[in-house]
C-alpha positions in Angstrom: 12.1 11.8 6.0 11.8 14.7 8.6 14.3 17.5 10.0 15.7 16.9 13.3 15.2 18.5 16.2 16.3 22.5 15.5 18.5 20.6 12.6 18.3 23.6 10.1 18.8 26.3 13.1 22.1 24.3 14.3 22.9 24.2 10.3 22.7 28.2 10.6 25.0 28.6 13.6 27.8 26.1 12.5 27.8 27.8 9.6 28.1 31.3 10.7 30.9 30.2 13.2 33.0 28.2 10.4 32.6 32.0 8.2 33.6 34.2 12.0 36.5 31.6 12.1 38.0 32.4 8.7 37.4 36.2 9.6 35.2 36.5 6.4 32.1 38.6 7.1 29.2 36.9 8.8 26.9 38.5 6.6 28.1 36.9 3.6 27.1 33.3 3.2 23.8 31.2 2.2 22.1 28.2 3.6 20.3 26.2 0.5 17.4 24.0 2.1 16.4 21.5 -0.5 13.0 20.7 -0.3 10.8 18.3 -2.2 8.2 19.8 -3.3 9.5 23.5 -2.0 7.5 23.7 1.7 9.6 25.8 3.9 11.8 23.3 6.9 9.4 22.7 10.2 9.1 25.0 13.2 10.6 21.6 15.0 13.6 22.2 12.5 13.8 26.3 13.1 11.6 28.8 14.5 9.4 30.3 12.4 10.2 33.6 13.2 14.2 32.7 13.0 13.9 30.9 9.5 11.4 34.5 8.1 14.3 36.6 9.0 17.1 34.6 7.2 15.4 34.3 4.5 14.3 38.1 3.9 18.0 39.4 4.6 18.9 36.6 1.7 21.0 33.8 4.1 18.4 31.4 3.6 16.7 30.0 0.5 14.2 27.1 0.5 14.2 25.1 -3.4 12.4 22.5 -4.7 14.1 19.5 -5.7 12.2 20.7 -9.3 14.1 23.9 -9.2 16.9 22.0 -8.5 17.0 20.0 -11.6 16.6 23.2 -13.4 19.3 24.5 -12.0 21.3 21.1 -12.9 20.1 21.6 -17.0 21.6 25.2 -16.9 24.9 24.3 -16.0 25.0 21.3 -18.0 24.5 23.5 -21.2 26.5 26.5 -19.9 29.0 23.7 -19.3 32.0 23.5 -21.7 33.6 20.2 -20.9 32.5 17.1 -21.9 33.5 15.1 -19.5 31.4 17.5 -16.8 28.3 17.5 -19.1 28.2 13.8 -19.1 28.3 13.8 -15.3 25.4 16.5 -15.5 23.3 14.9 -17.7 23.9 11.5 -15.2 22.9 13.6 -12.2 20.0 15.3 -13.8 18.6 11.5 -15.0 18.9 10.3 -11.6 17.3 13.7 -9.7 14.4 13.4 -12.1 13.8 9.4 -11.5 14.2 9.7 -7.7 12.3 12.7 -7.2 9.9 13.3 -10.2 9.3 9.5 -11.6 10.7 10.0 -14.8 13.2 8.3 -17.2 16.8 8.2 -17.9 18.3 9.6 -21.3 19.3 6.4 -22.0 16.2 4.9 -21.4 14.2 7.5 -23.8 16.6 6.6 -26.4 16.0 3.1 -26.4 12.4 3.4 -26.7 12.5 5.6 -29.4 14.9 3.5 -31.0 12.3 0.3 -30.4 9.4 2.6 -31.6 11.5 3.8 -34.8 12.9 0.1 -35.6 9.7 -1.3 -37.5 6.5 1.1 -38.7 4.5 -1.4 -36.5 6.4 -0.5 -33.1 5.7 3.1 -34.5 1.9 2.5 -35.2 1.3 0.9 -31.5 3.1 4.2 -30.2 1.1 6.6 -32.4 -2.4 4.9 -31.1 -1.6 4.4 -27.6 -0.7 7.5 -27.4 -3.9 8.6 -29.3 -5.9 6.4 -25.8 -3.6 7.7 -23.0 -6.3 9.9 -21.6 -9.0 7.3 -22.0 -6.5 4.9 -20.2 -6.2 7.2 -17.5 -9.9 8.4 -17.2 -10.4 4.5 -16.8 -7.6 3.7 -14.2 -9.0 7.2 -12.0 -12.5 5.1 -12.2 -10.8 2.4 -10.7 -8.9 4.6 -8.2 -12.6 6.2 -6.9 -13.9 2.4 -6.7 -10.8 1.4 -4.4 -10.9 4.9 -2.1 -14.7 4.7 -1.6 -14.3 1.1 -0.4 -11.3 1.8 2.0 -12.6 5.1 3.4 -14.1 5.3 7.0 -17.4 4.6 6.9 -19.0 7.4 8.4 -17.3 9.7 6.3 -19.1 10.5 2.6 -16.7 10.6 -0.7 -17.2 13.5 -3.4 -15.6 12.5 -6.6 -15.1 15.7 -8.7 -12.6 14.4 -11.6 -14.5 14.9 -15.4 -12.1 16.3 -17.4 -8.4 15.1 -16.1 -7.0 15.5 -19.3 -8.0 19.1 -19.4 -8.7 21.5 -16.9 -6.7 22.5 -14.8 -7.8 21.8 -11.2 -9.8 18.3 -10.6 -10.1 16.8 -7.0 -12.1 14.6 -4.9 -13.4 15.6 -1.1 -14.2 13.4 1.6 -16.8 15.1 3.8 -18.9 14.6 7.1 -22.1 16.7 8.3 -20.3 18.0 11.3 -17.6 20.2 9.6 -20.3 22.0 7.8 -18.1 24.4 5.8 -14.8 22.5 5.5 -13.9 18.9 3.3 -10.8 16.5 3.2 -10.1 17.5 -0.8 -7.4 15.9 -2.8 -6.5 17.9 -5.6 -4.6 18.2 -8.8 -3.4 21.8 -9.5 -2.5 21.4 -13.0 -3.9 19.3 -16.2 -2.7 16.0 -16.9 -2.4 15.2 -13.1 0.7 18.2 -12.3 0.6 19.0 -8.9 -1.1 16.6 -7.0 -1.6 18.3 -3.4 -4.3 17.8 -0.2 -5.5 19.0 2.8 -8.6 20.9 4.6 -10.5 23.0 1.8 -13.6 25.6 2.3 -16.9 24.7 1.1 -17.4 28.1 -0.7 -19.0 28.7 -4.5 -16.4 31.6 -5.0 -14.1 34.1 -3.5 -16.1 36.3 -1.6 -17.7 33.2 0.3 -14.5 31.9 0.9 -13.7 35.2 2.6 -17.0 34.7 4.9 -15.9 30.8 6.3 -13.3 31.1 9.3 -9.5 30.1 8.1 -9.0 28.3 11.0 -5.4 29.2 10.9 -4.5 27.4 14.0 -5.4 23.9 12.2 -1.5 24.0 11.3 -0.5 23.2 15.0 -2.2 20.4 15.0 -1.6 18.6 11.7 2.0 20.0 11.1 3.9 21.8 8.4 1.8 23.3 5.8 0.8 26.2 3.7 -2.4 28.3 3.3 -4.6 30.2 1.1 -7.4 32.2 0.6 -9.3 28.7 -0.1 -7.4 26.7 2.1 -6.9 26.7 5.7 -4.1 24.1 5.1 -2.7 22.2 2.4 0.4 20.5 1.5 2.0 18.6 -1.9 2.5 15.3 -2.1 6.2 14.0 -2.6 7.4 12.5 -5.5 6.3 9.9 -7.4 3.0 11.3 -7.0 3.6 14.8 -7.3 3.3 14.6 -10.7 1.2 12.4 -12.5 2.0 13.5 -15.8 5.3 11.8 -15.5 5.6 9.8 -13.0 4.3 6.1 -14.0 4.1 4.9 -10.1 0.4 6.2 -10.0 -0.9 4.4 -12.5 0.8 1.5 -11.9 -0.2 0.9 -8.3 -4.0 1.6 -9.4 -3.7 -0.9 -11.8 -2.0 -3.3 -9.2 -4.4 -2.8 -6.7 -7.6 -3.5 -9.4 -6.1 -6.3 -11.3 -3.6 -8.4 -8.8 -5.4 -6.8 -5.6 -1.8 -5.8 -4.5 -1.6 -3.1 -1.8 -1.1 0.5 -2.9 1.1 3.1 -1.0 -0.7 5.7 -2.8 -4.2 4.5 -1.7 -2.8 3.6 1.9 -1.2 7.6 2.4 -4.3 8.9 0.7 -6.8 7.0 3.4 -3.9 7.5 5.5 -4.6 11.0 5.8 -8.1 11.3 5.9 -8.3 9.3 9.0 -5.6 12.0 10.9 -7.0 15.0 9.3 -11.0 13.3 10.3 -9.5 13.1 13.6 -8.3 17.0 14.3 -11.2 18.4 12.4 -13.5 16.6 14.7 -11.7 18.0 17.6 -11.8 21.4 16.1 -14.9 22.1 15.0 -17.1 21.2 17.9 -17.1 22.9 21.1 -17.8 21.3 24.8 -20.9 20.4 24.5 -20.0 18.5 21.1 -22.5 21.1 19.0 -20.7 22.4 15.7 -19.0 25.4 16.0 -19.0 26.0 12.1 -23.1 26.5 11.5 -22.5 30.0 10.9 -19.6 31.2 9.1 -17.7 33.7 10.3 -16.8 37.4 9.0 -13.0 37.9 7.5 
């Protein structure tokens, strides 16, 4: 979901007003913005300069769901009341299920009890754990085939996932000749499928070459709220349950259903939808008025 127009700005002004009414120091408050992946609020919610001023003054803190879950876990461990501790455990389970695709504690206990009930169950569980990476590799190969079928005809795929279980950065991209120095890339930022994000990346071999390619910083005005780095002029993280594939079952089940049962996958729909959306922006931004690519020559930074 997206913030309403000037939502965070209005919240901050209302908070300041309430504090003034109570005669409390107006500087003594903290507004917490709970964000799915830790991304800052959009400029539609609050102007960027005002947002940065609030952060620098200590009045605004942006917390991801993962950080919030960690806080709840810490509160639970320090809590002396058994009743409150049980409530915090249920709340932590709820957050993990809703925002990380994890399992509740009682579900884990049920599975463990079932596995330990019979040596045959344990044998099967251990055997499955040994081939888990092979299963995921097979499903990723299926995903590659599905995306190749669904992609726009004039955009070339580039699958570069070859060590999903061990390497940190694993990615696949979509390219077009006229984009020259850029690709639309989907990347895992951690082994086993952690930190799944996407955006516009630079086609560079090392940091030095990446520095010499323009970061087209104004692309955020076209694509919306996101982040940037040396290699990424614009990118953002997927929201759960697609952010962390190491704990979420949803992506894998969707791929299997799309392959075996021909069920429409929301994950595939989202990936292809973003490819089409970003491609339209790149086509507009990387061509001059005469339809000639403006990225033929790297721009020194």
